[in-house]
MOPAC internal coordinates of N, CA, C and O (Angstrom, degrees):
PM7 1SCF
backbone

  N    0.0000 0     0.00 0     0.00 0    0    0    0
  C    1.4576 1     0.00 0     0.00 0    1    0    0
  C    1.5480 1   108.09 1     0.00 0    2    1    0
  O    1.2310 1   122.29 1   -63.74 1    3    2    1
  N    1.3036 1   113.22 1   116.26 1    3    2    1
  C    1.5954 1   113.74 1  -176.32 1    5    3    2
  C    1.5273 1   113.52 1   -69.85 1    6    5    3
  O    1.2310 1   121.97 1   -29.76 1    7    6    5
  N    1.2679 1   113.83 1   150.24 1    7    6    5
  C    1.5059 1   116.80 1  -179.02 1    9    7    6
  C    1.4661 1   110.53 1   -94.98 1   10    9    7
  O    1.2310 1   120.70 1   -52.11 1   11   10    9
  N    1.3544 1   116.26 1   127.89 1   11   10    9
  C    1.5396 1   115.17 1  -173.23 1   13   11   10
  C    1.5050 1   110.20 1   -62.69 1   14   13   11
  O    1.2310 1   121.49 1   -36.20 1   15   14   13
  N    1.3250 1   114.75 1   143.80 1   15   14   13
  C    1.5005 1   121.08 1  -178.01 1   17   15   14
  C    1.5107 1   108.32 1   -65.08 1   18   17   15
  O    1.2310 1   117.05 1   145.04 1   19   18   17
  N    1.3736 1   123.22 1   -34.96 1   19   18   17
  C    1.3748 1   117.63 1  -179.54 1   21   19   18
  C    1.4839 1   115.35 1   -68.46 1   22   21   19
  O    1.2310 1   120.41 1   156.59 1   23   22   21
  N    1.3283 1   116.83 1   -23.41 1   23   22   21
  C    1.4784 1   119.21 1   178.87 1   25   23   22
  C    1.6017 1   106.85 1   -71.94 1   26   25   23
  O    1.2310 1   121.40 1   140.80 1   27   26   25
  N    1.2251 1   114.92 1   -39.20 1   27   26   25
  C    1.4440 1   117.34 1   179.01 1   29   27   26
  C    1.5215 1   111.20 1   -66.09 1   30   29   27
  O    1.2310 1   120.29 1   134.60 1   31   30   29
  N    1.2785 1   117.04 1   -45.40 1   31   30   29
  C    1.4955 1   121.66 1   178.09 1   33   31   30
  C    1.5871 1   109.26 1   -62.67 1   34   33   31
  O    1.2310 1   119.98 1   145.57 1   35   34   33
  N    1.2756 1   117.64 1   -34.43 1   35   34   33
  C    1.4993 1   117.28 1  -178.48 1   37   35   34
  C    1.5625 1   108.84 1   -70.25 1   38   37   35
  O    1.2310 1   121.24 1   139.20 1   39   38   37
  N    1.2985 1   115.24 1   -40.80 1   39   38   37
  C    1.4415 1   122.61 1  -179.13 1   41   39   38
  C    1.5747 1   107.59 1   -61.28 1   42   41   39
  O    1.2310 1   120.12 1   132.61 1   43   42   41
  N    1.3067 1   117.37 1   -47.39 1   43   42   41
  C    1.4957 1   120.01 1  -174.12 1   45   43   42
  C    1.5661 1   105.12 1   -68.52 1   46   45   43
  O    1.2310 1   119.50 1   136.60 1   47   46   45
  N    1.3511 1   118.55 1   -43.40 1   47   46   45
  C    1.5333 1   114.80 1   179.02 1   49   47   46
  C    1.5859 1   111.48 1   -66.17 1   50   49   47
  O    1.2310 1   120.62 1   147.90 1   51   50   49
  N    1.3244 1   116.42 1   -32.10 1   51   50   49
  C    1.4810 1   114.50 1   177.02 1   53   51   50
  C    1.4380 1   114.12 1   -65.73 1   54   53   51
  O    1.2310 1   120.19 1   136.22 1   55   54   53
  N    1.3956 1   117.24 1   -43.78 1   55   54   53
  C    1.4237 1   122.05 1  -179.00 1   57   55   54
  C    1.6181 1   106.80 1   -62.39 1   58   57   55
  O    1.2310 1   118.97 1   131.18 1   59   58   57
  N    1.3472 1   119.58 1   -48.82 1   59   58   57
  C    1.4179 1   121.27 1   179.52 1   61   59   58
  C    1.5072 1   110.63 1   -57.61 1   62   61   59
  O    1.2310 1   117.40 1   131.75 1   63   62   61
  N    1.1605 1   122.56 1   -48.25 1   63   62   61
  C    1.5213 1   126.28 1   177.65 1   65   63   62
  C    1.5300 1   111.23 1   -57.74 1   66   65   63
  O    1.2310 1   121.68 1   133.46 1   67   66   65
  N    1.2685 1   114.39 1   -46.54 1   67   66   65
  C    1.5660 1   119.10 1  -176.65 1   69   67   66
  C    1.5647 1   102.47 1   -67.76 1   70   69   67
  O    1.2310 1   115.83 1   142.73 1   71   70   69
  N    1.2551 1   125.52 1   -37.27 1   71   70   69
  C    1.4527 1   124.53 1  -176.98 1   73   71   70
  C    1.4906 1   104.98 1   -69.42 1   74   73   71
  O    1.2310 1   115.74 1   135.28 1   75   74   73
  N    1.3194 1   125.68 1   -44.72 1   75   74   73
  C    1.3566 1   127.43 1   178.17 1   77   75   74
  C    1.5425 1   115.31 1   -57.59 1   78   77   75
  O    1.2310 1   123.16 1   139.55 1   79   78   77
  N    1.2704 1   111.56 1   -40.45 1   79   78   77
  C    1.6604 1   121.87 1   179.64 1   81   79   78
  C    1.4740 1   107.40 1   -62.91 1   82   81   79
  O    1.2310 1   121.57 1   131.99 1   83   82   81
  N    1.4400 1   114.60 1   -48.01 1   83   82   81
  C    1.4607 1   117.06 1  -175.90 1   85   83   82
  C    1.5156 1   106.57 1   -66.95 1   86   85   83
  O    1.2310 1   119.22 1   138.03 1   87   86   85
  N    1.2642 1   119.10 1   -41.97 1   87   86   85
  C    1.5670 1   117.64 1  -174.28 1   89   87   86
  C    1.5202 1   107.17 1   -63.83 1   90   89   87
  O    1.2310 1   121.47 1   141.51 1   91   90   89
  N    1.4101 1   114.80 1   -38.49 1   91   90   89
  C    1.5720 1   115.09 1  -177.46 1   93   91   90
  C    1.4691 1   108.69 1   -67.78 1   94   93   91
  O    1.2310 1   120.47 1   138.44 1   95   94   93
  N    1.3433 1   116.70 1   -41.56 1   95   94   93
  C    1.4771 1   122.11 1  -179.52 1   97   95   94
  C    1.6703 1   108.73 1   -59.57 1   98   97   95
  O    1.2310 1   121.40 1   135.71 1   99   98   97
  N    1.2422 1   114.93 1   -44.29 1   99   98   97
  C    1.5573 1   121.51 1   177.79 1  101   99   98
  C    1.4292 1   111.76 1   -57.32 1  102  101   99
  O    1.2310 1   121.44 1   135.67 1  103  102  101
  N    1.4159 1   114.85 1   -44.33 1  103  102  101
  C    1.5563 1   117.42 1  -178.00 1  105  103  102
  C    1.5284 1   108.24 1   -73.59 1  106  105  103
  O    1.2310 1   117.88 1   140.92 1  107  106  105
  N    1.3131 1   121.63 1   -39.08 1  107  106  105
  C    1.4126 1   120.72 1   176.64 1  109  107  106
  C    1.5670 1   111.94 1   -59.57 1  110  109  107
  O    1.2310 1   122.81 1   137.41 1  111  110  109
  N    1.3038 1   112.22 1   -42.59 1  111  110  109
  C    1.4594 1   114.01 1  -176.03 1  113  111  110
  C    1.5275 1   106.63 1   -65.95 1  114  113  111
  O    1.2310 1   118.00 1   135.96 1  115  114  113
  N    1.3654 1   121.42 1   -44.04 1  115  114  113
  C    1.5364 1   119.37 1  -179.08 1  117  115  114
  C    1.5036 1   111.58 1   -65.12 1  118  117  115
  O    1.2310 1   118.88 1   147.63 1  119  118  117
  N    1.3708 1   119.74 1   -32.37 1  119  118  117
  C    1.3751 1   122.55 1   174.69 1  121  119  118
  C    1.4936 1   114.16 1   -65.26 1  122  121  119
  O    1.2310 1   120.43 1   143.53 1  123  122  121
  N    1.3921 1   116.79 1   -36.47 1  123  122  121
  C    1.5093 1   127.67 1  -172.82 1  125  123  122
  C    1.5419 1   110.84 1   -87.37 1  126  125  123
  O    1.2310 1   118.57 1  -178.97 1  127  126  125
  N    1.2816 1   120.32 1     1.03 1  127  126  125
  C    1.4370 1   120.82 1  -170.52 1  129  127  126
  C    1.5700 1   108.79 1   -82.87 1  130  129  127
  O    1.2310 1   121.14 1   -53.06 1  131  130  129
  N    1.4091 1   115.43 1   126.94 1  131  130  129
  C    1.4032 1   114.74 1  -178.75 1  133  131  130
  C    1.4753 1   117.21 1   -63.38 1  134  133  131
  O    1.2310 1   122.11 1   152.42 1  135  134  133
  N    1.2902 1   113.57 1   -27.58 1  135  134  133
  C    1.5430 1   121.67 1  -175.30 1  137  135  134
  C    1.5920 1   107.75 1   -88.02 1  138  137  135
  O    1.2310 1   118.42 1   163.26 1  139  138  137
  N    1.3801 1   120.61 1   -16.74 1  139  138  137
  C    1.4124 1   126.56 1  -179.93 1  141  139  138
  C    1.4738 1   111.56 1    78.37 1  142  141  139
  O    1.2310 1   119.05 1  -168.89 1  143  142  141
  N    1.4012 1   119.41 1    11.11 1  143  142  141
  C    1.3815 1   119.79 1   179.93 1  145  143  142
  C    1.5674 1   114.91 1   -98.27 1  146  145  143
  O    1.2310 1   124.56 1  -175.75 1  147  146  145
  N    1.3275 1   108.86 1     4.25 1  147  146  145
  C    1.4797 1   112.61 1   177.40 1  149  147  146
  C    1.5546 1   111.62 1    81.97 1  150  149  147
  O    1.2310 1   119.64 1   -16.21 1  151  150  149
  N    1.2838 1   118.29 1   163.79 1  151  150  149
  C    1.4492 1   124.64 1  -175.47 1  153  151  150
  C    1.4659 1   115.78 1  -106.01 1  154  153  151
  O    1.2310 1   123.36 1   -21.77 1  155  154  153
  N    1.3725 1   111.16 1   158.23 1  155  154  153
  C    1.4841 1   119.24 1   167.36 1  157  155  154
  C    1.5168 1   103.55 1   -65.17 1  158  157  155
  O    1.2310 1   119.58 1   -45.69 1  159  158  157
  N    1.3239 1   118.41 1   134.31 1  159  158  157
  C    1.5112 1   123.53 1  -178.95 1  161  159  158
  C    1.5283 1   108.60 1   -61.25 1  162  161  159
  O    1.2310 1   117.91 1   148.67 1  163  162  161
  N    1.3616 1   121.59 1   -31.33 1  163  162  161
  C    1.5008 1   119.49 1   176.94 1  165  163  162
  C    1.5164 1   111.26 1   -68.61 1  166  165  163
  O    1.2310 1   120.24 1   145.46 1  167  166  165
  N    1.3660 1   117.14 1   -34.54 1  167  166  165
  C    1.5412 1   120.53 1  -176.25 1  169  167  166
  C    1.6374 1   101.97 1   -69.37 1  170  169  167
  O    1.2310 1   121.69 1   139.06 1  171  170  169
  N    1.3174 1   114.38 1   -40.94 1  171  170  169
  C    1.5086 1   115.48 1  -179.04 1  173  171  170
  C    1.4680 1   114.91 1   -59.57 1  174  173  171
  O    1.2310 1   122.98 1   138.31 1  175  174  173
  N    1.4569 1   111.89 1   -41.69 1  175  174  173
  C    1.4482 1   119.69 1   177.55 1  177  175  174
  C    1.5263 1   112.73 1   -66.88 1  178  177  175
  O    1.2310 1   119.44 1   142.36 1  179  178  177
  N    1.3321 1   118.67 1   -37.64 1  179  178  177
  C    1.5257 1   119.12 1   173.61 1  181  179  178
  C    1.4275 1   114.52 1   -71.61 1  182  181  179
  O    1.2310 1   118.52 1   150.40 1  183  182  181
  N    1.3240 1   120.42 1   -29.60 1  183  182  181
  C    1.4170 1   121.78 1   178.21 1  185  183  182
  C    1.5025 1   109.73 1  -115.28 1  186  185  183
  O    1.2310 1   120.88 1   -81.32 1  187  186  185
  N    1.3633 1   115.92 1    98.68 1  187  186  185
  C    1.4228 1   121.90 1  -166.97 1  189  187  186
  C    1.5442 1   113.45 1   -65.62 1  190  189  187
  O    1.2310 1   122.30 1   157.91 1  191  190  189
  N    1.4271 1   113.21 1   -22.09 1  191  190  189
  C    1.4960 1   115.48 1   179.73 1  193  191  190
  C    1.5761 1   109.14 1   -72.18 1  194  193  191
  O    1.2310 1   121.34 1   153.15 1  195  194  193
  N    1.3517 1   115.03 1   -26.85 1  195  194  193
  C    1.3982 1   122.37 1   175.70 1  197  195  194
  C    1.4534 1   112.80 1    96.40 1  198  197  195
  O    1.2310 1   118.33 1  -171.11 1  199  198  197
  N    1.3121 1   120.78 1     8.89 1  199  198  197
  C    1.4749 1   122.51 1   177.35 1  201  199  198
  C    1.5597 1   107.34 1   -75.91 1  202  201  199
  O    1.2310 1   121.10 1   -25.61 1  203  202  201
  N    1.2471 1   115.50 1   154.39 1  203  202  201
  C    1.5044 1   121.64 1  -173.07 1  205  203  202
  C    1.6126 1   106.49 1  -125.55 1  206  205  203
  O    1.2310 1   119.29 1   -34.86 1  207  206  205
  N    1.3269 1   118.95 1   145.14 1  207  206  205
  C    1.4354 1   118.95 1   170.69 1  209  207  206
  C    1.5394 1   106.99 1   -65.27 1  210  209  207
  O    1.2310 1   122.79 1   -20.33 1  211  210  209
  N    1.3048 1   112.27 1   159.67 1  211  210  209
  C    1.5313 1   118.26 1  -177.34 1  213  211  210
  C    1.5805 1   105.39 1   -64.82 1  214  213  211
  O    1.2310 1   120.82 1   -42.76 1  215  214  213
  N    1.3363 1   116.04 1   137.24 1  215  214  213
  C    1.3741 1   121.66 1  -179.22 1  217  215  214
  C    1.4334 1   119.03 1    80.41 1  218  217  215
  O    1.2310 1   122.94 1  -168.03 1  219  218  217
  N    1.4496 1   111.98 1    11.97 1  219  218  217
  C    1.4354 1   116.40 1   177.75 1  221  219  218
  C    1.5113 1   114.88 1    95.38 1  222  221  219
  O    1.2310 1   118.05 1    34.54 1  223  222  221
  N    1.2696 1   121.32 1  -145.46 1  223  222  221
  C    1.4624 1   123.59 1  -166.98 1  225  223  222
  C    1.5834 1   107.23 1   -82.03 1  226  225  223
  O    1.2310 1   120.10 1   180.00 1  227  226  225

């Protein structure tokens, strides 16, 4: 059973967008860290503003 080309393209676009969003979240988290050391990625995802608790996660 052939896989539709549209489905493949949709998956590629979804993965690319998700990667860009994660990268942006990580950068915002690093910029918003009070210690300047950056955030744990999971903390950044939980706190969409990108602020971190003192001392990291």
